[in-house]
C-alpha positions in Angstrom: -71.4 41.9 12.7 -68.7 43.2 10.4 -65.1 41.8 9.9 -62.7 44.3 8.5 -59.7 42.5 7.1 -56.3 44.1 6.2 -55.6 43.6 2.5 -51.9 43.3 3.1 -50.9 45.5 0.2 -47.2 46.0 -0.5 -47.8 49.8 0.0 -49.3 49.2 3.5 -46.5 47.3 5.5 -48.0 48.0 8.9 -51.4 48.4 10.7 -54.2 50.5 9.4 -55.7 53.2 11.6 -59.5 53.5 11.7 -60.2 56.7 13.6 -63.9 57.2 13.4 -65.0 54.1 15.4 -65.4 54.4 19.1 -67.7 51.5 19.8 -68.6 48.0 18.4 -65.2 46.7 19.4 -65.3 43.3 20.9 -63.3 44.4 24.0 -65.8 47.2 24.8 -68.8 46.0 26.7 -69.7 49.1 28.6 -70.9 52.5 27.2 -71.0 55.8 28.9 -71.1 59.3 27.6 -67.7 61.1 28.0 -67.4 64.0 30.3 -64.5 65.7 32.1 -66.6 66.0 35.2 -67.7 62.3 35.2 -65.0 60.2 37.0 -66.7 57.0 35.6 -66.6 58.1 32.0 -64.6 55.8 29.6 -61.8 57.4 27.7 -62.8 55.5 24.5 -66.2 57.2 24.6 -64.4 60.5 24.0 -64.9 64.1 25.1 -66.1 67.1 23.2 -62.5 68.3 22.9 -60.8 65.0 22.7 -60.7 62.6 19.7 -62.2 59.1 20.0 -59.7 56.3 20.9 -58.2 55.0 17.7 -58.7 51.5 16.4 -55.9 49.6 14.4 -56.2 46.7 12.1 -53.0 44.6 12.4 -51.3 43.6 9.1 -50.8 40.0 10.3 -52.8 38.1 13.0 -50.7 36.5 15.7 -49.9 32.8 14.9 -52.1 30.6 16.9 -51.4 27.8 17.0 -47.8 27.9 16.0 -48.2 25.2 13.3 -50.7 27.3 11.5 -49.4 29.8 8.9 -50.0 33.6 9.7 -53.1 35.1 8.3 -54.2 38.7 7.5 -55.1 40.8 10.6 -58.7 41.8 11.2 -61.2 43.3 13.7 -64.7 42.1 14.3 -67.3 45.0 15.0 -70.8 45.0 16.2 -73.0 46.9 13.8 -73.6 49.9 16.1 -74.7 53.3 14.6 -71.1 54.6 14.4 -69.8 51.4 12.9 -72.5 51.4 10.2 -71.7 55.1 9.4 -68.1 54.2 9.0 -68.7 51.1 6.8 -71.3 53.1 4.6 -69.6 56.4 4.2 -66.8 56.8 6.7 -63.2 55.5 7.2 -64.0 51.8 6.6 -65.8 52.6 3.3 -62.9 54.8 2.2 -60.4 52.0 3.0 -62.6 49.5 1.2 -62.7 51.7 -2.0 -59.0 52.2 -1.8 -58.5 48.4 -1.7 -56.8 48.6 1.6 -59.3 46.4 3.4 -61.9 43.7 2.7 -65.3 43.7 4.6 -67.2 40.5 5.5 -70.7 40.6 7.0 -71.5 37.7 9.4 -73.5 36.6 12.4 -72.2 35.1 15.6 -73.4 31.7 14.6 -70.9 31.7 11.6 -68.0 31.6 14.0 -69.4 29.1 16.5 -67.1 26.4 17.7 -66.8 23.4 15.5 -68.1 20.0 16.4 -66.9 16.6 15.2 -69.5 13.9 15.0 -67.3 11.1 13.7 -64.9 10.0 11.1 -64.5 7.2 8.6 -61.1 5.7 7.6 -61.1 4.3 4.1 -60.3 0.8 3.2 -57.7 0.6 0.3 -55.8 3.8 0.7 -56.6 5.0 4.2 -58.3 8.2 3.4 -60.0 10.0 6.3 -63.4 11.6 6.1 -64.4 13.7 9.1 -68.1 14.7 9.8 -69.3 17.5 11.9 -70.6 21.1 11.9 -69.1 24.5 11.6 -65.8 23.1 10.4 -65.2 25.7 7.6 -63.6 29.0 8.8 -64.8 32.5 8.1 -62.3 34.4 6.0 -59.5 34.8 6.7 -59.4 32.4 9.5 -58.1 28.9 8.7 -59.3 25.4 9.5 -56.9 22.9 10.9 -57.1 19.2 11.9 -55.2 17.6 14.7 -54.9 13.8 14.7 -53.3 11.8 17.5 -52.9 8.2 18.3 -52.0 5.7 15.6 -49.9 7.4 12.9 -50.0 10.6 14.9 -49.5 13.3 16.0 -50.4 14.9 12.7 -51.1 18.7 12.4 -52.7 19.8 9.1 -53.5 23.4 8.3 -56.0 24.4 5.7 -53.4 25.2 3.0 -51.7 21.8 3.5 -55.1 20.0 3.2 -56.2 21.8 0.0 -52.8 21.5 -1.6 -52.7 17.7 -0.8 -56.1 17.1 -2.6 -58.3 17.4 0.5 -61.5 19.3 0.8 -63.1 21.4 3.6 -66.8 22.3 4.1 -68.9 23.2 7.1 -69.9 19.5 7.5 -67.2 17.4 6.0 -63.4 17.4 5.8 -61.8 14.9 3.5 -58.1 14.0 3.9 -56.4 11.9 1.3 -54.3 8.9 2.5 -51.0 10.8 1.7 -51.9 13.4 4.3 -52.6 10.9 7.0 -50.2 7.9 6.7 -50.5 5.0 9.1 -53.7 6.0 10.8 -56.0 3.2 12.0 -59.2 2.6 13.9 -59.5 2.2 16.8 -56.8 4.2 18.3 -57.0 7.4 16.3 -58.4 10.7 17.7 -59.4 13.7 15.8 -59.9 17.4 16.7 -60.9 20.2 14.4 -59.9 23.9 14.7 -61.8 26.5 13.0 -62.4 30.3 13.7 -59.8 30.1 16.5 -61.9 27.5 18.4 -61.3 23.8 19.0 -63.8 21.0 18.8 -63.9 18.3 21.4 -61.5 15.3 20.8 -63.4 12.4 19.1 -62.2 8.8 18.7 -62.5 7.2 15.3 
């Protein structure tokens, strides 16, 4: 799959039009050749005398959840023939050369839901180390941690974790004591959010 990310240049204040892609979009699961005489044809498939349905890359992704900072807008595309043509020598390639977008190749497993297998609260200062899988987000998505129970609720986005001396990897998230004051075990519950998906809630 291909992720095309808005570069958020000052000269591009709004969405970016990609007008040579008619398939590969995540919300298009059916394909049918366009025809004026075919009542079941899909408009996005286009007609001989009608352009393909345009696709836009938003400048900013909608904030979800509200405690996370906004991130650059992007679209994920299946590597169909038309998408590959666009990324190799079409509109996506031209936008990339112009510095207006970034392109990331990935597979579906890269954006699988995170899992939390457990966590350890440190002794002296109560640092928290969370273990699991798929906890690092694919660019430009952000990882977040939700802590409830003793000392909670605490909502930590990726920028806050990194600025506070914490670290994030696919298998481990380390949170210094200053970011998680007052937590204790038992009574603390942790949930990780990455790639817009939430892990199950796990008790420490």
